[in-house]
C-alpha positions in Angstrom: -0.7 9.0 -11.9 -1.4 10.4 -8.5 -0.8 8.5 -5.2 -2.1 9.9 -1.9 -0.4 8.3 1.1 -1.9 8.8 4.6 0.6 7.7 7.2 0.3 7.9 10.9 0.6 11.7 11.0 1.8 12.8 7.5 -0.3 12.8 4.4 1.4 13.4 1.0 0.2 13.3 -2.6 2.9 12.2 -5.0 3.5 11.2 -8.6 3.2 7.4 -8.6 5.9 5.4 -10.3 5.0 2.3 -12.2 6.7 -0.8 -10.7 7.2 0.5 -7.2 5.2 -0.6 -4.1 3.1 1.7 -2.0 5.7 1.2 0.9 8.5 2.2 -1.7 6.7 5.5 -2.3 6.0 6.1 1.4 9.8 5.6 2.3 10.9 7.8 -0.7 8.5 10.6 0.2 9.2 10.5 3.9 5.6 9.5 4.9 5.5 7.9 8.4 4.4 4.6 7.4 4.7 1.6 9.6 6.9 -1.3 8.5 9.6 -3.7 9.8 10.6 -6.1 7.0 9.6 -4.9 3.5 9.2 -8.5 2.5 5.5 -9.2 3.5 6.3 -11.2 6.6 5.6 -8.7 9.4 2.3 -7.2 8.0 3.0 -3.8 9.7 2.6 -2.0 6.5 -0.9 -3.1 6.0 -3.0 -0.5 4.4 -6.5 0.3 3.2 -6.8 1.1 -0.5 -9.8 3.5 -0.6 -9.4 4.4 -4.3 -7.5 2.9 -7.2 -7.3 -0.7 -6.3 -7.5 -1.7 -9.9 -4.2 0.2 -10.5 -2.3 -2.2 -8.4 -0.8 -5.7 -9.2 -2.6 -8.8 -8.1 -2.5 -9.9 -4.5 0.7 -11.8 -3.7 1.3 -15.1 -1.9 2.8 -13.2 1.0 -0.4 -11.3 1.3 -2.5 -14.4 1.2 -0.4 -15.8 4.0 -0.9 -12.6 6.2 -4.2 -11.2 5.5 -7.7 -12.7 5.9 -10.1 -13.0 2.9 -12.4 -10.5 4.6 -9.6 -8.0 4.7 -9.1 -8.2 0.9 -12.9 -7.7 0.4 -12.6 -4.6 2.5 -9.8 -3.2 0.4 -6.7 -4.0 2.5 -3.3 -4.8 1.1 0.3 -5.0 2.4 2.0 -1.8 1.3 5.3 -3.6 0.6 3.5 -6.1 -1.8 1.1 -3.7 -3.6 2.9 -2.8 -6.8 1.6 0.0 -8.9 0.8 -1.1 -12.4 -1.6 1.4 -13.8 -0.6 4.4 -15.9 -3.4 6.8 -15.2 -5.8 7.5 -12.3 -5.6 8.0 -8.6 -4.7 5.7 -5.7 -5.5 6.5 -2.1 -3.8 4.4 0.5 -4.1 4.7 4.3 -1.7 3.0 6.6 -3.7 0.8 9.0 -1.4 -1.4 10.9 -2.7 -3.8 13.4 -0.8 -2.2 16.3 
């Protein structure tokens, strides 16, 4: 499965690994993705999923605590919480931190 990561200045298309988060992939492939904690508490890894949301695990409690319902409707997730669960397809994620 293909994963396109769009960081602050780096875009990379990589082979997605089932069970890893979007943030795990960004760190592994040296994409300049904003984050501070990797646990879902800072929300700096917020990202917009423009394709392939159905290939990600369900929204976590940490995401419900940090994001607004409207953000989920627009396609936002926390990169550290969005676990890849699909086996085929394409995911496109754009890092959209609040600051």
